[in-house]
Biopython code that builds the backbone (N, CA, C, O; Angstrom):
import numpy as np
from Bio.PDB.StructureBuilder import StructureBuilder

atoms = [
    (1, "MET", "N", (-2.596, 17.542, -20.018)),
    (1, "MET", "CA", (-1.334, 17.707, -19.752)),
    (1, "MET", "C", (-1.399, 17.783, -18.407)),
    (1, "MET", "O", (-0.451, 18.505, -18.099)),
    (2, "ARG", "N", (-1.983, 17.448, -17.401)),
    (2, "ARG", "CA", (-1.576, 17.427, -15.932)),
    (2, "ARG", "C", (-1.353, 15.797, -15.962)),
    (2, "ARG", "O", (-0.484, 15.570, -15.121)),
    (3, "ARG", "N", (-1.699, 14.784, -16.470)),
    (3, "ARG", "CA", (-1.355, 13.360, -16.405)),
    (3, "ARG", "C", (-0.231, 13.203, -17.041)),
    (3, "ARG", "O", (0.543, 12.485, -16.409)),
    (4, "GLU", "N", (0.163, 13.568, -18.002)),
    (4, "GLU", "CA", (1.172, 13.561, -19.245)),
    (4, "GLU", "C", (2.450, 13.648, -18.376)),
    (4, "GLU", "O", (3.205, 12.679, -18.293)),
    (5, "ILE", "N", (2.722, 14.972, -17.640)),
    (5, "ILE", "CA", (4.123, 15.648, -17.244)),
    (5, "ILE", "C", (4.289, 14.384, -16.335)),
    (5, "ILE", "O", (5.111, 13.545, -16.702)),
    (6, "PRO", "N", (3.425, 14.124, -14.922)),
    (6, "PRO", "CA", (3.833, 12.949, -13.934)),
    (6, "PRO", "C", (4.479, 11.559, -14.791)),
    (6, "PRO", "O", (5.539, 11.037, -14.447)),
    (7, "MET", "N", (3.634, 11.058, -15.978)),
    (7, "MET", "CA", (3.739, 9.978, -16.638)),
    (7, "MET", "C", (5.021, 9.826, -17.049)),
    (7, "MET", "O", (5.711, 8.829, -16.835)),
    (8, "VAL", "N", (5.409, 10.980, -17.746)),
    (8, "VAL", "CA", (6.833, 11.140, -18.501)),
    (8, "VAL", "C", (8.262, 11.166, -17.757)),
    (8, "VAL", "O", (9.318, 10.605, -18.051)),
    (9, "ILE", "N", (7.847, 12.201, -16.456)),
    (9, "ILE", "CA", (8.703, 11.964, -15.448)),
    (9, "ILE", "C", (9.159, 10.424, -14.906)),
    (9, "ILE", "O", (10.341, 10.079, -14.908)),
    (10, "ALA", "N", (8.128, 9.598, -14.471)),
    (10, "ALA", "CA", (8.087, 8.351, -13.846)),
    (10, "ALA", "C", (8.684, 7.486, -14.906)),
    (10, "ALA", "O", (9.366, 6.513, -14.585)),
    (11, "THR", "N", (8.438, 7.823, -16.274)),
    (11, "THR", "CA", (8.881, 6.950, -17.202)),
    (11, "THR", "C", (10.213, 6.909, -17.551)),
    (11, "THR", "O", (10.843, 5.920, -17.928)),
    (12, "ILE", "N", (10.737, 8.408, -17.357)),
    (12, "ILE", "CA", (12.206, 8.550, -17.769)),
    (12, "ILE", "C", (12.963, 8.001, -16.154)),
    (12, "ILE", "O", (14.120, 7.581, -16.184)),
    (13, "ALA", "N", (12.457, 8.038, -15.274)),
    (13, "ALA", "CA", (13.016, 7.809, -13.699)),
    (13, "ALA", "C", (12.848, 6.070, -13.915)),
    (13, "ALA", "O", (13.746, 5.402, -13.402)),
    (14, "ALA", "N", (11.958, 5.466, -14.503)),
    (14, "ALA", "CA", (12.219, 3.825, -14.361)),
    (14, "ALA", "C", (13.273, 3.397, -15.696)),
    (14, "ALA", "O", (14.066, 2.456, -15.660)),
    (15, "LEU", "N", (13.106, 4.169, -16.663)),
    (15, "LEU", "CA", (14.250, 3.975, -17.455)),
    (15, "LEU", "C", (15.681, 4.068, -17.106)),
    (15, "LEU", "O", (16.570, 3.312, -17.499)),
    (16, "TYR", "N", (15.816, 5.240, -16.201)),
    (16, "TYR", "CA", (17.068, 5.566, -15.846)),
    (16, "TYR", "C", (17.602, 4.430, -15.062)),
    (16, "TYR", "O", (18.647, 3.815, -15.275)),
    (17, "THR", "N", (16.698, 4.233, -14.087)),
    (17, "THR", "CA", (17.178, 3.178, -12.738)),
    (17, "THR", "C", (17.267, 1.904, -13.741)),
    (17, "THR", "O", (18.245, 1.226, -13.424)),
    (18, "PHE", "N", (16.591, 1.378, -14.806)),
    (18, "PHE", "CA", (16.621, 0.076, -15.144)),
    (18, "PHE", "C", (17.967, -0.236, -16.025)),
    (18, "PHE", "O", (18.453, -1.362, -16.133)),
    (19, "VAL", "N", (18.545, 1.078, -16.704)),
    (19, "VAL", "CA", (19.874, 0.886, -17.130)),
    (19, "VAL", "C", (20.831, 0.949, -16.102)),
    (19, "VAL", "O", (21.841, 0.270, -16.292)),
    (20, "ILE", "N", (20.769, 1.532, -15.166)),
    (20, "ILE", "CA", (21.806, 1.524, -14.444)),
    (20, "ILE", "C", (22.079, 0.316, -13.594)),
    (20, "ILE", "O", (23.142, -0.083, -13.119)),
    (21, "GLN", "N", (20.929, -0.141, -13.523)),
    (21, "GLN", "CA", (21.031, -1.464, -12.716)),
    (21, "GLN", "C", (21.465, -2.479, -13.775)),
    (21, "GLN", "O", (22.219, -3.321, -13.289)),
    (22, "VAL", "N", (21.254, -2.624, -14.870)),
    (22, "VAL", "CA", (21.844, -3.150, -16.186)),
    (22, "VAL", "C", (23.222, -3.320, -16.506)),
    (22, "VAL", "O", (23.965, -4.299, -16.576)),
    (23, "SER", "N", (23.368, -1.986, -16.695)),
    (23, "SER", "CA", (25.133, -1.894, -16.771)),
    (23, "SER", "C", (25.919, -1.446, -15.863)),
    (23, "SER", "O", (25.981, -0.343, -15.320)),
    (24, "HIS", "N", (26.399, -2.208, -15.764)),
    (24, "HIS", "CA", (27.666, -1.832, -14.250)),
    (24, "HIS", "C", (28.959, -1.016, -14.956)),
    (24, "HIS", "O", (29.895, -1.543, -15.557)),
    (25, "HIS", "N", (28.801, 0.056, -14.774)),
    (25, "HIS", "CA", (29.945, 1.055, -14.958)),
    (25, "HIS", "C", (30.522, 1.531, -13.460)),
    (25, "HIS", "O", (29.867, 1.566, -12.418)),
    (26, "GLY", "N", (31.852, 1.869, -13.631)),
    (26, "GLY", "CA", (32.305, 2.557, -12.347)),
    (26, "GLY", "C", (31.721, 3.722, -12.105)),
    (26, "GLY", "O", (31.360, 3.900, -10.942)),
    (27, "TRP", "N", (31.489, 4.719, -13.013)),
    (27, "TRP", "CA", (30.803, 6.141, -12.908)),
    (27, "TRP", "C", (29.606, 5.898, -12.266)),
    (27, "TRP", "O", (29.232, 6.583, -11.315)),
    (28, "GLN", "N", (28.756, 4.643, -12.879)),
    (28, "GLN", "CA", (27.459, 4.643, -12.292)),
    (28, "GLN", "C", (26.709, 4.304, -11.033)),
    (28, "GLN", "O", (25.521, 4.356, -10.713)),
    (29, "THR", "N", (28.253, 3.798, -10.195)),
    (29, "THR", "CA", (27.714, 3.284, -8.771)),
    (29, "THR", "C", (27.247, 4.443, -7.771)),
    (29, "THR", "O", (26.300, 4.439, -6.984)),
    (30, "GLY", "N", (28.324, 5.572, -8.073)),
    (30, "GLY", "CA", (27.828, 6.656, -7.062)),
    (30, "GLY", "C", (26.177, 7.158, -7.610)),
    (30, "GLY", "O", (25.350, 7.590, -6.806)),
    (31, "TRP", "N", (25.983, 7.058, -8.628)),
    (31, "TRP", "CA", (24.453, 7.586, -8.993)),
    (31, "TRP", "C", (23.699, 6.671, -8.357)),
    (31, "TRP", "O", (22.910, 6.924, -7.446)),
    (32, "LEU", "N", (23.949, 5.500, -8.866)),
    (32, "LEU", "CA", (23.219, 4.052, -8.039)),
    (32, "LEU", "C", (22.727, 4.249, -6.782)),
    (32, "LEU", "O", (21.592, 4.163, -6.313)),
    (33, "ALA", "N", (23.992, 4.583, -6.238)),
    (33, "ALA", "CA", (23.594, 4.795, -4.558)),
    (33, "ALA", "C", (22.701, 6.043, -4.222)),
    (33, "ALA", "O", (21.826, 6.042, -3.356)),
    (34, "THR", "N", (22.959, 6.862, -4.836)),
    (34, "THR", "CA", (22.202, 7.995, -4.575)),
    (34, "THR", "C", (20.661, 8.278, -4.952)),
    (34, "THR", "O", (19.820, 8.919, -4.323)),
    (35, "THR", "N", (20.544, 7.492, -6.365)),
    (35, "THR", "CA", (18.937, 7.019, -6.330)),
    (35, "THR", "C", (18.345, 5.943, -5.418)),
    (35, "THR", "O", (17.157, 5.942, -5.098)),
    (36, "ASP", "N", (19.172, 5.090, -5.041)),
    (36, "ASP", "CA", (18.517, 3.985, -4.022)),
    (36, "ASP", "C", (18.154, 4.790, -2.979)),
    (36, "ASP", "O", (17.074, 4.405, -2.530)),
    (37, "LEU", "N", (18.619, 5.813, -2.354)),
    (37, "LEU", "CA", (18.726, 6.464, -1.326)),
    (37, "LEU", "C", (17.176, 7.420, -1.404)),
    (37, "LEU", "O", (16.199, 7.473, -0.657)),
    (38, "TRP", "N", (17.493, 8.016, -2.538)),
    (38, "TRP", "CA", (16.349, 8.843, -2.953)),
    (38, "TRP", "C", (14.815, 8.137, -3.179)),
    (38, "TRP", "O", (13.747, 8.672, -2.882)),
    (39, "MET", "N", (14.947, 7.170, -3.615)),
    (39, "MET", "CA", (13.909, 6.355, -3.761)),
    (39, "MET", "C", (13.213, 5.559, -2.513)),
    (39, "MET", "O", (12.031, 5.411, -2.204)),
    (40, "ALA", "N", (14.372, 5.129, -1.952)),
    (40, "ALA", "CA", (13.661, 4.585, -0.441)),
    (40, "ALA", "C", (12.688, 5.487, 0.429)),
    (40, "ALA", "O", (11.755, 5.187, 1.174)),
    (41, "PHE", "N", (13.389, 7.014, -0.033)),
    (41, "PHE", "CA", (13.096, 8.297, 1.005)),
    (41, "PHE", "C", (11.933, 8.762, 0.607)),
    (41, "PHE", "O", (11.222, 9.477, 1.312)),
    (42, "LEU", "N", (11.625, 8.355, -0.671)),
    (42, "LEU", "CA", (10.759, 8.988, -1.633)),
    (42, "LEU", "C", (9.233, 8.215, -1.168)),
    (42, "LEU", "O", (8.157, 8.676, -0.787)),
    (43, "SER", "N", (9.828, 6.576, -1.449)),
    (43, "SER", "CA", (8.620, 5.696, -1.290)),
    (43, "SER", "C", (8.168, 5.999, 0.559)),
    (43, "SER", "O", (6.980, 5.892, 0.864)),
    (44, "ALA", "N", (9.022, 6.297, 1.459)),
    (44, "ALA", "CA", (8.654, 6.446, 2.650)),
    (44, "ALA", "C", (7.664, 7.499, 2.784)),
    (44, "ALA", "O", (6.687, 7.264, 3.494)),
    (45, "VAL", "N", (7.775, 8.674, 2.182)),
    (45, "VAL", "CA", (7.281, 9.721, 2.538)),
    (45, "VAL", "C", (5.883, 9.542, 1.529)),
    (45, "VAL", "O", (4.945, 10.195, 1.987)),
    (46, "ALA", "N", (5.627, 8.986, 0.578)),
    (46, "ALA", "CA", (4.421, 8.540, -0.212)),
    (46, "ALA", "C", (3.843, 7.628, 0.788)),
    (46, "ALA", "O", (2.616, 7.723, 0.823)),
    (47, "PHE", "N", (4.383, 6.699, 1.683)),
    (47, "PHE", "CA", (3.549, 5.637, 2.414)),
    (47, "PHE", "C", (2.841, 6.642, 3.441)),
    (47, "PHE", "O", (1.627, 6.747, 3.616)),
    (48, "LEU", "N", (3.796, 7.314, 4.044)),
    (48, "LEU", "CA", (3.477, 8.197, 4.989)),
    (48, "LEU", "C", (2.339, 9.211, 4.704)),
    (48, "LEU", "O", (1.459, 9.237, 5.564)),
    (49, "LEU", "N", (2.222, 9.928, 3.805)),
    (49, "LEU", "CA", (1.264, 10.567, 3.152)),
    (49, "LEU", "C", (-0.195, 9.888, 2.787)),
    (49, "LEU", "O", (-1.284, 10.458, 2.864)),
    (50, "GLY", "N", (-0.010, 8.868, 2.476)),
    (50, "GLY", "CA", (-1.003, 7.713, 2.077)),
    (50, "GLY", "C", (-1.742, 7.593, 3.364)),
    (50, "GLY", "O", (-2.941, 7.866, 3.415)),
    (51, "ALA", "N", (-1.048, 7.182, 4.440)),
    (51, "ALA", "CA", (-1.559, 6.430, 5.686)),
    (51, "ALA", "C", (-2.118, 7.932, 6.448)),
    (51, "ALA", "O", (-3.121, 7.935, 7.162)),
    (52, "LEU", "N", (-1.491, 8.889, 6.234)),
    (52, "LEU", "CA", (-2.433, 10.196, 6.704)),
    (52, "LEU", "C", (-3.231, 10.484, 6.266)),
    (52, "LEU", "O", (-4.140, 10.798, 7.033)),
    (53, "ASN", "N", (-3.551, 10.619, 4.555)),
    (53, "ASN", "CA", (-4.751, 10.998, 3.655)),
    (53, "ASN", "C", (-5.964, 9.527, 4.027)),
    (53, "ASN", "O", (-7.180, 9.701, 3.946)),
    (54, "LEU", "N", (-5.425, 8.329, 4.372)),
    (54, "LEU", "CA", (-6.559, 7.353, 4.749)),
    (54, "LEU", "C", (-7.293, 7.708, 6.210)),
    (54, "LEU", "O", (-8.481, 7.571, 6.499)),
    (55, "ALA", "N", (-6.142, 8.235, 7.077)),
    (55, "ALA", "CA", (-6.854, 8.490, 8.191)),
    (55, "ALA", "C", (-7.658, 9.862, 8.319)),
    (55, "ALA", "O", (-8.680, 9.846, 9.005)),
    (56, "ARG", "N", (-7.370, 10.719, 7.873)),
    (56, "ARG", "CA", (-8.097, 11.506, 7.452)),
    (56, "ARG", "C", (-9.638, 11.496, 7.152)),
    (56, "ARG", "O", (-10.573, 11.927, 7.827)),
    (57, "ILE", "N", (-9.617, 10.936, 6.060)),
    (57, "ILE", "CA", (-10.979, 10.444, 5.383)),
    (57, "ILE", "C", (-11.701, 9.597, 6.573)),
    (57, "ILE", "O", (-12.841, 9.979, 6.834)),
    (58, "HIS", "N", (-11.265, 8.647, 7.231)),
    (58, "HIS", "CA", (-12.099, 7.767, 7.814)),
    (58, "HIS", "C", (-12.435, 8.936, 9.113)),
    (58, "HIS", "O", (-13.595, 9.238, 9.392)),
    (59, "ILE", "N", (-11.349, 9.469, 9.771)),
    (59, "ILE", "CA", (-11.800, 10.546, 10.676)),
    (59, "ILE", "C", (-12.845, 11.310, 10.715)),
    (59, "ILE", "O", (-13.639, 11.518, 11.632)),
    (60, "THR", "N", (-12.780, 11.797, 9.439)),
    (60, "THR", "CA", (-14.051, 12.608, 9.196)),
    (60, "THR", "C", (-15.236, 11.883, 8.757)),
    (60, "THR", "O", (-16.260, 12.532, 8.968)),
    (61, "ASN", "N", (-15.460, 10.542, 8.116)),
    (61, "ASN", "CA", (-16.557, 10.162, 8.353)),
    (61, "ASN", "C", (-17.313, 9.471, 9.506)),
    (61, "ASN", "O", (-18.502, 9.153, 9.515)),
    (62, "ILE", "N", (-16.461, 9.313, 10.408)),
    (62, "ILE", "CA", (-16.718, 8.918, 11.760)),
    (62, "ILE", "C", (-17.299, 10.186, 12.603)),
    (62, "ILE", "O", (-18.367, 10.091, 13.208)),
    (63, "ARG", "N", (-16.729, 11.064, 12.601)),
    (63, "ARG", "CA", (-17.272, 12.640, 12.687)),
    (63, "ARG", "C", (-18.426, 12.852, 12.551)),
    (63, "ARG", "O", (-19.126, 13.214, 13.497)),
    (64, "ARG", "N", (-18.934, 12.651, 11.199)),
    (64, "ARG", "CA", (-20.307, 12.916, 10.670)),
    (64, "ARG", "C", (-21.356, 12.091, 11.385)),
    (64, "ARG", "O", (-22.319, 12.546, 12.002)),
    (65, "LYS", "N", (-21.038, 10.796, 11.217)),
    (65, "LYS", "CA", (-22.341, 9.887, 11.882)),
    (65, "LYS", "C", (-23.373, 10.381, 11.470)),
    (65, "LYS", "O", (-23.968, 11.239, 12.122)),
    (66, "ARG", "N", (-23.895, 9.831, 10.018)),
    (66, "ARG", "CA", (-25.168, 9.727, 9.581)),
    (66, "ARG", "C", (-26.245, 9.014, 10.087)),
    (66, "ARG", "O", (-26.114, 7.955, 10.701)),
    (67, "GLU", "N", (-27.211, 9.508, 9.872)),
    (67, "GLU", "CA", (-28.260, 8.439, 10.091)),
    (67, "GLU", "C", (-28.277, 7.139, 9.607)),
    (67, "GLU", "O", (-27.857, 6.953, 8.465)),
    (68, "HIS", "N", (-28.799, 5.944, 10.447)),
    (68, "HIS", "CA", (-28.553, 4.594, 9.995)),
    (68, "HIS", "C", (-27.083, 4.331, 9.736)),
    (68, "HIS", "O", (-26.868, 3.667, 8.722)),
    (69, "TRP", "N", (-26.066, 4.695, 10.411)),
    (69, "TRP", "CA", (-24.834, 4.413, 10.055)),
    (69, "TRP", "C", (-24.511, 3.610, 10.963)),
    (69, "TRP", "O", (-24.559, 4.017, 12.124)),
    (70, "PRO", "N", (-24.018, 2.000, 10.638)),
    (70, "PRO", "CA", (-23.785, 1.258, 11.226)),
    (70, "PRO", "C", (-22.859, 1.138, 12.318)),
    (70, "PRO", "O", (-23.093, 0.226, 13.111)),
    (71, "TYR", "N", (-21.822, 1.890, 12.535)),
    (71, "TYR", "CA", (-21.062, 1.958, 13.841)),
    (71, "TYR", "C", (-21.824, 3.172, 14.981)),
    (71, "TYR", "O", (-21.338, 3.361, 16.096)),
]
sb = StructureBuilder()
sb.init_structure("model")
sb.init_model(0)
sb.init_chain("A")
sb.init_seg("    ")
for serial, (resi, resn, name, xyz) in enumerate(atoms, 1):
    if name == "N":
        sb.init_residue(resn, " ", resi, " ")
    sb.init_atom(name, np.array(xyz, "f"), 0.0, 1.0, " ", f" {name:<3s}", serial, name[0])
structure = sb.get_structure()
């Protein structure tokens, strides 16, 4: 269940975006602009969180300095 819910949400969002991009109706242009802004914002946040997580993991490993560690 922990995997299925995010997969369903992502699938619905992808299908919604695809349908909006393919069909060009006047009432959908507002939704398209809004979803484009949200997707840009969320991808920037995801990129930032990934960079912070990667930095946290590497900083933790550097601080441990185990025996026979090459650095």
